[in-house]
C-alpha positions as CSV (number, residue, x, y, z in Angstrom):
1,X,-49.9,-20.5,23.9
2,X,-50.3,-19.5,20.2
3,X,-53.5,-17.7,21.0
4,X,-51.8,-15.8,23.9
5,X,-48.9,-14.8,21.6
6,X,-51.3,-13.6,18.9
7,X,-53.2,-11.5,21.5
8,X,-49.9,-10.0,22.8
9,X,-48.9,-9.1,19.2
10,X,-52.3,-7.5,18.6
11,X,-52.1,-5.5,21.8
12,X,-48.6,-4.2,21.1
13,X,-49.7,-3.3,17.5
14,X,-52.8,-1.5,18.8
15,X,-50.6,0.3,21.4
16,X,-48.2,1.5,18.7
17,X,-51.0,2.6,16.3
18,X,-52.8,4.5,19.1
19,X,-49.6,6.5,19.8
20,X,-49.4,8.1,16.4
21,X,-46.5,8.8,14.2
22,X,-43.9,9.5,16.9
23,X,-44.2,5.9,18.2
24,X,-42.3,4.7,15.1
25,X,-39.7,7.4,15.5
26,X,-39.1,6.5,19.2
27,X,-38.9,2.8,18.3
28,X,-36.2,3.5,15.6
29,X,-34.2,5.7,18.0
30,X,-34.5,3.0,20.7
31,X,-33.3,0.3,18.3
32,X,-30.3,2.4,17.3
33,X,-29.5,2.9,21.0
34,X,-29.7,-0.8,21.7
35,X,-27.5,-1.6,18.7
36,X,-24.8,0.9,19.9
37,X,-25.0,-0.5,23.4
38,X,-24.5,-4.1,22.3
39,X,-21.6,-3.2,20.1
40,X,-19.9,-1.2,22.9
41,X,-20.6,-4.1,25.4
42,X,-18.8,-6.5,23.1
43,X,-15.9,-4.2,22.6
44,X,-15.5,-3.2,26.3
45,X,-16.1,-6.7,27.7
46,X,-14.3,-8.9,25.3
47,X,-11.8,-6.8,23.4
48,X,-10.6,-4.0,25.6
49,X,-11.0,-5.3,29.1
50,X,-8.5,-7.4,31.1
51,X,-7.9,-8.3,34.7
52,X,-5.6,-5.4,35.4
53,X,-4.0,-6.5,38.7
54,X,-3.3,-10.0,37.6
55,X,-1.9,-8.8,34.3
56,X,0.3,-6.3,36.0
57,X,1.6,-9.0,38.4
58,X,2.6,-11.1,35.4
59,X,4.4,-8.1,33.7
60,X,6.2,-7.4,37.0
61,X,7.6,-10.9,37.2
62,X,9.1,-10.6,33.8
63,X,10.5,-7.2,34.4
64,X,12.1,-8.1,37.7
65,X,13.7,-11.2,36.1
66,X,15.1,-8.9,33.4
67,X,13.0,-10.5,30.7
68,X,11.6,-7.4,29.0
69,X,11.0,-9.2,25.7
70,X,9.0,-11.8,27.6
71,X,6.8,-9.0,29.0
72,X,6.4,-7.5,25.6
73,X,5.3,-10.9,24.2
74,X,2.7,-11.2,27.0
75,X,1.3,-7.7,26.0
76,X,1.3,-8.7,22.3
77,X,-0.9,-11.7,23.0
78,X,-4.1,-9.6,23.5
79,X,-5.8,-6.6,22.0
80,X,-7.0,-5.3,25.4
81,X,-6.4,-1.6,26.1
82,X,-4.0,-1.9,29.1
83,X,-1.5,-4.3,27.4
84,X,-1.4,-2.1,24.3
85,X,-0.4,0.9,26.4
86,X,2.1,-1.0,28.6
87,X,3.7,-2.6,25.6
88,X,4.8,0.7,24.2
89,X,6.3,1.6,27.5
90,X,8.2,-1.7,27.7
91,X,9.6,-1.1,24.3
92,X,11.5,1.9,25.7
93,X,12.5,0.1,28.9
94,X,16.2,0.8,28.1
95,X,15.7,4.5,27.6
96,X,15.2,7.2,30.1
97,X,12.1,7.8,32.3
98,X,10.9,10.7,30.2
99,X,11.0,8.6,27.0
100,X,9.0,5.8,28.7
101,X,6.5,8.3,30.0
102,X,6.1,9.8,26.6
103,X,5.4,6.4,25.1
104,X,2.9,5.5,27.7
105,X,1.1,8.9,27.4
106,X,1.0,8.7,23.6
107,X,-0.4,5.1,23.7
108,X,-3.0,6.2,26.3
109,X,-4.1,9.1,24.1
110,X,-4.6,6.7,21.2
111,X,-6.4,4.0,23.2
112,X,-8.7,6.0,25.5
113,X,-10.9,7.5,22.7
114,X,-11.5,4.0,21.4
115,X,-12.7,2.9,24.8
116,X,-15.1,5.9,25.1
117,X,-16.2,5.7,21.5
118,X,-20.0,6.4,20.9
119,X,-20.8,6.3,24.6
120,X,-21.9,10.0,24.4
121,X,-24.4,8.9,21.7
122,X,-26.3,6.9,24.2
123,X,-26.8,9.9,26.4
124,X,-28.0,11.8,23.4
125,X,-30.4,9.1,22.4
126,X,-31.9,8.9,25.9
127,X,-32.6,12.7,25.8
128,X,-34.0,12.5,22.3
129,X,-36.4,9.6,23.2
130,X,-37.7,11.7,26.1
131,X,-38.2,14.7,23.9
132,X,-40.1,12.7,21.2
133,X,-42.3,11.2,23.9
134,X,-43.1,14.8,25.1
135,X,-43.7,15.9,21.5
136,X,-46.1,13.0,21.0
137,X,-47.9,14.0,24.3
138,X,-48.3,17.5,23.0
139,X,-49.6,16.2,19.6
140,X,-52.2,14.0,21.3
141,X,-53.4,16.9,23.5
142,X,-53.6,19.3,20.6
143,X,-55.5,16.7,18.6
144,X,-58.0,16.2,21.4
145,X,-58.7,19.9,22.1
146,X,-58.9,20.9,18.5
147,X,-61.2,18.1,17.6
148,X,-63.5,18.5,20.6
149,X,-64.4,22.0,19.6
150,X,-65.9,21.0,16.3
151,X,-67.7,17.7,17.0
152,X,-71.0,16.5,18.2
153,X,-71.1,16.4,22.1
154,X,-71.8,12.6,21.9
155,X,-68.5,12.1,20.2
156,X,-66.4,14.2,22.5
157,X,-65.6,11.5,24.9
158,X,-64.3,9.1,22.2
159,X,-62.2,11.8,20.6
160,X,-60.8,12.9,24.0
161,X,-60.0,9.2,24.8
162,X,-58.1,8.8,21.5
163,X,-56.1,12.0,22.0
164,X,-55.2,11.1,25.5
165,X,-54.3,7.6,24.4
166,X,-51.9,9.1,21.9
167,X,-50.4,11.4,24.5
168,X,-49.9,8.7,27.1
169,X,-48.6,6.0,24.8
170,X,-45.9,8.2,23.4
171,X,-44.9,9.4,26.8
172,X,-44.7,5.8,28.1
173,X,-42.7,4.6,25.2
174,X,-40.4,7.6,25.2
175,X,-39.7,7.3,28.9
176,X,-39.2,3.5,28.6
177,X,-36.6,4.0,25.8
178,X,-34.9,6.7,27.7
179,X,-34.7,4.8,31.0
180,X,-33.4,1.7,29.2
181,X,-30.7,3.6,27.3
182,X,-29.7,5.6,30.4
183,X,-29.2,2.3,32.4
184,X,-27.1,0.9,29.6
185,X,-25.1,4.1,29.3
186,X,-24.3,4.0,33.1
187,X,-23.2,0.4,32.9
188,X,-21.0,0.9,29.9
189,X,-19.5,4.1,31.2
190,X,-18.6,2.3,34.4
191,X,-16.8,-0.4,32.3
192,X,-15.0,2.3,30.3
193,X,-14.0,4.2,33.5
194,X,-12.6,0.9,34.9
195,X,-10.4,0.3,31.9
196,X,-9.2,3.9,31.7
197,X,-8.4,4.0,35.5
198,X,-6.4,0.8,35.2
199,X,-4.5,2.3,32.3
200,X,-3.6,5.4,34.4
201,X,-2.8,3.3,37.5
202,X,-0.7,0.6,35.9
203,X,1.1,3.0,33.6
204,X,2.4,4.8,36.6
205,X,3.3,1.5,38.3
206,X,5.2,0.3,35.2
207,X,7.1,3.6,35.0
208,X,8.0,3.3,38.7
209,X,9.0,-0.3,38.2
210,X,11.3,0.4,35.3
211,X,12.8,3.4,37.0
212,X,13.5,1.5,40.1
213,X,15.0,-1.4,38.1
214,X,17.2,1.1,36.2
215,X,18.6,2.6,39.4
216,X,19.3,-0.8,40.9
217,X,21.4,-1.7,37.9
C-alpha cells in the first residue's frame, strides 16, 4: 500500500510539473474556491437554514393562542434567517399591517445579503480556472512550435510531446477545477434560494395571520 501511495504522489507531482507555472495558479484558485464553498455550506446548512413549514406551524400555534411573546421566544432560540425576519414582524404585532410589513421587509433586506454572501465569487473562480487552463494550453502550444523551429529533427518529437503535455495538463486541471466549483455553486445557490423563498413565503403568511387575528379581535 505504501508503494502504491508513493507512486500516486510521484504521478501527481509529475503531472503538475509537466503542466508548467499555471498549474500552481489553478491549484491555488481551486483551493480558494473549495474553502469558500465549505464556509458557505456550514453557514447555509447549520446557521441560516431551518425547516420552514414546521417552524411556521409552531409560530402559528402561538399567535392563534394570543401568545406573541412565546412566538418571539421561539424565534430568539435560533440564528436561522427565517426566524430572525419573523421575529421583527412579531415585535410589531400590536401595530398596523404597514408597520409589520416594514419590519419584515427591513429584516429581509438585512438577512438576504448574508445568505447570498460570496456565492458570486464561486462563479468567478470557475470562470478564472477555465481561463487559466486555456492560458496554459496556449503557453504549451507556443512553447512547442517555437522550440521545434530551432532544434535538431531528432529532438522535435520530444519537445512537441513536452509542449502538448503542458497544454493538455493545464486544460485538464483548469476544467476539473471549474466543473467542481460550478457544481458546488449550483448546490449552494439552491440552498440559498430555498432559504430566501421561505423568507418571502412565510413573511407574507405571518402578515396575513397577524392581520386576520387583528380583525377577529
